[in-house]
N, C-alpha and C positions, 0 to 999 in steps of 0.2 A: 182905846182898848184894842189889843191885837186881833181879837176875834170879831171885830165889827167890820164885816165885809158888805159891800154894796152889790145887790143882785143885778144892778144895772151895768156892771162892769162889762166892757166889750169882749166878745168872743166870736170871732168871725170864721173860724175853721168849721166847715160843714162837710158832713159825709151823709149822703142821702139815706134817710130812714135807718141810720145806725147810730150806736152810741160808742164813744171811746171808753174803754174799760180801764179803770185806774186802781192801782194797789197803793195804799199808804203804808210806808214803813217808817215808824216813829215810835220811840219808847215812851213818850209822855202822852197819856190818854187824853187829857184835856186839849192838847194841841191837835190830836187826830180828830177829835169832835169838831173843833173849829174849822179845820180844812174840809171835813165832810159837809158841814153846814154851808160853807161857802160854795162848794161845788154843787150842792143839791139844787141851787137856783138855776143851774145850767142843764137843761134837759139832755143835751148831747154828751154830757160827762157823767159817768156812772162809777161810783166807788164800789168795787166788787168785793173788796176784802181789805183787812188791815193786818199788820204784823208789828210786834213790839221789839223785835231784834233782827239782826241781819240774817241769822240762820233760818228763822221762821219766814223772813221775807223771801229768801231764795226758794224755800219749799213751796210757798204760795205762788211764786212766779212760775215754777215748774208745773204745778198743778193747773193753774188758771190761765196762764199765758196772756197777761194783760197787755194792753197797748202802751200804757204809760205807768211808770213807777215814780212816785214822789218819795224821796229817800233822804233821811237825815244822815249826817256824817257821824255824830257821836252816838253810836248804838252799842248795846251790850252784846257780848259774845263774838261779834264780828263787826268791825267798823264799816261805815258806809262806802268808803273807797273799795275795800276788799269785797264787800257785798255786790257792788256794781260790776266788778270784774267777773264775778261768778254769774251774775244775771246775764251778762253778755254771752256766756257760754250756753246757758239753758234757754234763753229767749233773745236771740240776736236782733229780732225785729222790734223789741220793746224799747221805748224811749225812756231815758232816765233824767229826772230833774232833781237836783239836790235842793232841799229846803232846810236851811241850817242857820246856826248862829255863828259858825266859824268863818272868820274874815281873813285868815292867813292866806296870802297870795300863793304860796307853794301848794297848799291844800286845794285851792281853787284850780290851779294849773293841773294838779294830779287828777282831780275830778273830771275836768274837761278832756284831758289827754287819755283818759280811760273810757271814753265813749259817751259821757254824759252830754245831754243836749242843753242843759240849763243849770244855773246856780243862782238860787234866790235866797236872799237873807230873810230870816223869819220876820225881822222888823219891817220889811218891805213887802210882805206877802199880800197885804190888802191891795196894793197898787201894781204888783209885778207878777204874781203867780199866774194870772190868766194870760197876760202877754207871753210869759215863758212857756205855758202849755201850748198856746197857738204857734209859737216859733218851733217848738219841738215837734209838733205834729206836722209841720211843714219841712221838717228835717233841717232846721236852722238852729243856731246856738243862741242862747240868751244868758246874759250875766247881769246881776243887779247893778244898777247905776253906781251905787256906792263903791263897787269893786272895780269898775272899769278904769283902765289906765295902762300905761306902757309896760308895767311889770307883768301883765297878763298877755 
């Protein structure tokens, strides 16, 4: 089951007595609940809000200034790539990680070339989301193992 996450997953990035504030931008509510549930096990990660489309996501980023945005590619009203571009304008400090089903190499390149720190396939979320978050918070890039190759 995709939503079966282990709370024992490693998460080594620490910020003394602070939490990383996360915004989830995903149009499918059950998946948002899964991600929220997974992150709840990590006291240094706090989901502060959710959005179900790109425009709402940009508005919440502007209002809340999260540290990290977990963003889908296939969103209503404004796709994830265009949403990420606008997020960079309103919150340049925020780290963006795409969590998506899209495996197209050109889409992956576009996402990473537009400032995203990570690209995680939804099927690999259980094993790769936390390492992607850790990498992003260290200002490093992370791409799902299934997608790594010379075309990226």
